[in-house]
C-alpha positions in Angstrom: 160.8 204.1 -12.2 162.4 203.3 -9.6 161.5 207.0 -8.6 157.2 206.5 -8.9 158.1 203.2 -7.4 159.6 204.7 -4.1 156.9 208.1 -4.5 154.0 204.9 -4.4 155.7 203.3 -1.3 156.0 206.3 0.7 152.2 207.2 -0.3 151.4 203.9 0.9 153.4 204.6 4.3 151.9 207.7 5.0 148.9 205.8 5.0 149.4 202.9 6.6 153.4 202.6 8.1 154.2 202.2 12.0 157.0 200.7 13.9 156.5 197.3 14.9 159.7 196.2 16.8 158.5 193.0 16.1 161.1 190.1 17.7 163.9 188.9 16.1 163.7 186.7 13.3 165.6 183.5 14.4 168.2 182.0 11.9 167.9 178.1 11.4 171.6 177.8 11.2 172.1 175.5 14.7 175.6 174.6 14.2 178.2 177.2 15.5 180.9 176.6 13.2 178.4 177.1 10.7 177.2 180.6 11.5 179.5 182.7 9.6 181.9 186.0 10.4 180.6 188.8 10.1 182.3 192.4 9.7 179.7 195.3 10.2 181.6 198.3 8.4 180.5 202.2 9.9 177.5 203.4 8.8 177.7 206.2 6.0 175.5 208.9 4.7 174.7 209.5 1.5 172.6 212.8 2.3 174.1 216.3 2.5 172.7 217.4 5.6 174.2 221.1 6.5 170.9 222.3 9.3 171.0 220.9 12.5 167.0 221.5 12.3 167.2 218.7 9.6 167.5 216.2 12.5 166.9 218.0 16.1 164.0 220.1 17.9 166.1 223.4 18.3 164.7 225.9 20.8 166.6 229.2 20.2 169.5 230.2 18.0 173.5 229.3 18.2 176.6 230.7 16.3 177.2 229.2 13.1 180.4 227.6 14.8 178.4 225.8 17.5 175.7 224.9 15.1 178.1 222.9 12.9 179.7 221.3 16.1 176.7 220.4 17.3 175.8 218.9 13.5 178.9 216.8 13.4 178.5 214.9 16.8 174.9 213.9 15.8 175.5 212.7 12.6 178.6 210.6 14.5 176.3 209.5 16.7 173.6 208.2 14.6 175.8 206.4 12.2 177.4 204.5 15.7 173.6 204.0 16.9 172.5 202.5 13.4 175.5 200.4 13.5 174.8 199.3 16.7 171.2 198.4 16.1 172.1 195.7 13.6 174.6 194.5 15.8 172.1 193.4 18.4 169.3 192.8 16.0 171.7 190.0 14.3 172.9 188.9 17.8 169.7 188.3 19.1 168.9 186.3 15.8 171.9 184.0 17.0 172.9 183.3 13.1 176.2 185.4 13.5 179.7 185.2 14.6 181.0 188.6 15.3 184.3 190.7 14.5 185.2 193.0 17.5 184.3 196.8 15.3 187.6 198.0 16.8 189.1 195.7 14.6 187.2 196.3 11.8 187.7 200.0 12.0 191.4 199.9 12.4 191.6 197.8 8.7 188.7 199.7 7.0 190.8 202.9 8.0 194.3 201.1 6.8 192.9 200.2 3.4 191.7 203.7 3.1 187.6 202.5 2.9 185.1 205.3 3.3 181.3 204.8 5.1 178.6 203.5 3.5 180.6 203.0 -0.3 180.6 199.3 -1.0 183.8 197.7 -0.8 185.6 196.2 -3.6 186.6 193.2 -4.0 190.3 193.3 -3.1 188.9 195.0 0.1 187.1 192.2 0.9 189.3 189.7 0.2 191.9 191.4 2.8 189.3 191.0 5.7 189.0 187.5 4.8 193.1 186.9 4.8 193.2 189.2 8.1 190.4 189.3 10.3 188.7 186.0 8.8 185.4 187.8 8.0 182.9 185.5 5.5 180.4 188.4 5.5 181.1 192.1 5.5 177.9 194.4 5.6 177.8 198.1 4.6 174.8 200.4 5.2 174.3 203.7 4.1 171.6 206.8 5.0 169.7 208.1 1.9 167.4 209.9 3.6 167.2 211.1 7.2 164.7 213.9 7.7 165.8 215.7 5.0 164.6 214.0 1.2 166.6 214.8 -2.4 164.0 216.6 -4.5 163.9 213.8 -6.8 162.0 211.6 -4.2 160.2 214.6 -3.3 159.0 215.0 -7.3 158.9 211.3 -7.6 156.4 211.5 -4.2 154.1 214.0 -5.5 153.6 213.1 -8.9 152.7 209.5 -7.2 150.1 210.7 -5.2 148.4 213.4 -7.7 148.8 210.6 -10.6 146.4 208.1 -8.4 144.2 210.7 -7.1 143.3 211.8 -10.4 143.1 208.2 -12.1 140.8 207.6 -9.3 138.3 211.1 -9.7 138.5 210.3 -13.4 137.1 207.2 -13.3 134.3 208.1 -11.0 133.5 211.6 -12.6 134.2 210.0 -16.9 136.8 212.0 -16.9 135.7 215.5 -15.9 138.7 218.2 -16.9 136.8 220.9 -14.2 136.9 218.7 -11.5 139.9 216.4 -12.9 142.2 220.4 -12.7 140.7 221.4 -9.6 141.8 218.9 -8.0 145.1 218.4 -9.4 145.6 222.2 -8.3 144.0 221.3 -4.8 146.8 218.6 -4.5 149.3 220.8 -5.5 148.2 223.5 -2.7 148.2 221.3 0.1 150.9 218.4 -0.6 153.5 220.8 -1.5 154.0 221.5 2.2 153.9 218.2 3.3 156.6 216.9 0.6 159.0 220.2 0.4 159.4 220.4 3.9 156.3 220.0 5.8 156.3 217.9 9.1 153.0 216.9 9.5 149.8 215.3 8.0 146.5 215.0 9.9 148.5 216.1 13.1 151.1 213.1 12.6 154.6 213.7 11.9 156.3 212.6 8.6 159.5 212.3 9.6 161.3 210.0 6.9 164.3 207.9 6.8 166.0 205.3 4.6 168.6 203.9 3.8 170.7 200.6 1.5 171.5 197.6 3.1 174.6 195.2 1.3 176.2 192.3 2.3 179.2 190.9 0.5 181.2 187.4 0.7 185.1 187.9 1.0 186.1 185.1 -1.3 185.3 187.1 -4.2 183.7 189.9 -3.2 180.5 189.1 -4.6 177.3 190.8 -3.1 175.2 188.3 -1.6 172.2 190.9 -0.3 171.1 193.8 -0.5 168.3 195.6 0.7 166.3 199.2 0.6 164.0 200.5 3.7 162.4 203.2 4.1 160.3 204.6 7.8 158.0 207.9 7.5 156.3 207.9 10.5 156.2 205.4 14.0 153.1 206.1 15.5 152.8 203.0 17.7 156.4 203.8 19.3 156.0 207.5 19.5 152.6 206.7 21.9 155.0 204.5 24.4 157.2 207.6 25.1 156.5 210.6 27.5 154.7 213.6 24.9 157.7 216.0 25.5 160.0 213.3 23.8 158.0 211.8 21.3 157.4 215.7 20.1 161.4 215.7 19.2 162.7 215.7 16.0 165.1 213.9 17.4 163.5 211.1 18.9 161.0 210.4 16.0 163.7 210.0 13.8 165.6 207.8 16.2 162.3 205.5 16.0 162.1 205.4 12.0 165.9 204.4 12.2 165.4 201.4 14.6 162.3 200.4 12.3 165.1 199.9 9.3 167.8 198.3 11.2 165.4 195.7 12.6 164.3 194.9 9.2 167.8 194.8 8.0 168.4 192.3 10.7 165.6 190.0 10.6 166.4 190.1 6.9 169.9 188.8 6.7 168.9 186.2 9.5 166.4 184.5 7.2 169.1 184.4 4.5 170.1 181.7 6.4 173.8 182.0 5.3 176.2 179.1 6.3 180.0 179.8 6.7 180.7 176.5 4.3 178.7 178.1 1.5 180.6 181.6 1.7 183.6 180.6 1.9 183.7 178.8 -2.0 181.5 175.2 -1.8 178.1 177.4 -3.0 179.0 180.3 -4.0 177.7 180.4 -7.6 173.6 179.9 -5.4 174.2 183.3 -3.5 175.6 184.9 -6.7 172.3 183.8 -8.6 170.6 185.2 -5.8 169.4 181.9 -4.0 169.1 181.0 -0.1 171.7 178.5 1.1 169.1 176.5 2.2 
């Protein structure tokens, strides 16, 4: 079911979505002592990207060794940028205090934590004990330029189903017209969903991420969000033409939009340090805001 829902989301994003880059949401937690200490764990990749052309516009050819070297470097840069973007957005929202990334990385490595993998309750507790962390945040890149085939199939299925329903109602379910439209959709949609980069001249550079936050008293999840961005047409127009056409530029703008949304979502929760330290933890577990 969630495949179909995501397919519908992507279809809507293709029609109307664009990066907004709105002013950051401001936290309503005015008491500095009530602002939780946050540890941003390293960002992970949950999709296997094996070709440099997936994330970068290429000119010429590279040796296998050089392509692999550049790909690994770019993927690490993407992870670091996503983390920095979220940190910046949260900082401007003024609802949190932060543990130094170097300290977070050192403890995560010591605890053998993998980037993007949700922490165990024991790991959460250890972050509280060692670094005084109230919230542990993990982010995972689910799609980046390349989309796993399950989502592609779901997107095509949703797209064709919606058009079939509309056409069927308009033509009293004329089988010839409906089958003809399905055939046309398969012909035109397949290149888009399975590797095409453009639709009506608009570049499609999908990025999808999942973010989670855990309190560190008992390791309960207190926030979760999944966001996707397909294109950043409005923001792209502000870039020089030779830059906006590059795949890496388009992907970075989509990544920025997602991290903007994550940061604002967390700021709007209004997390209180006292609540996260156990005084009203049950309210978080039930999905309620502390305010």
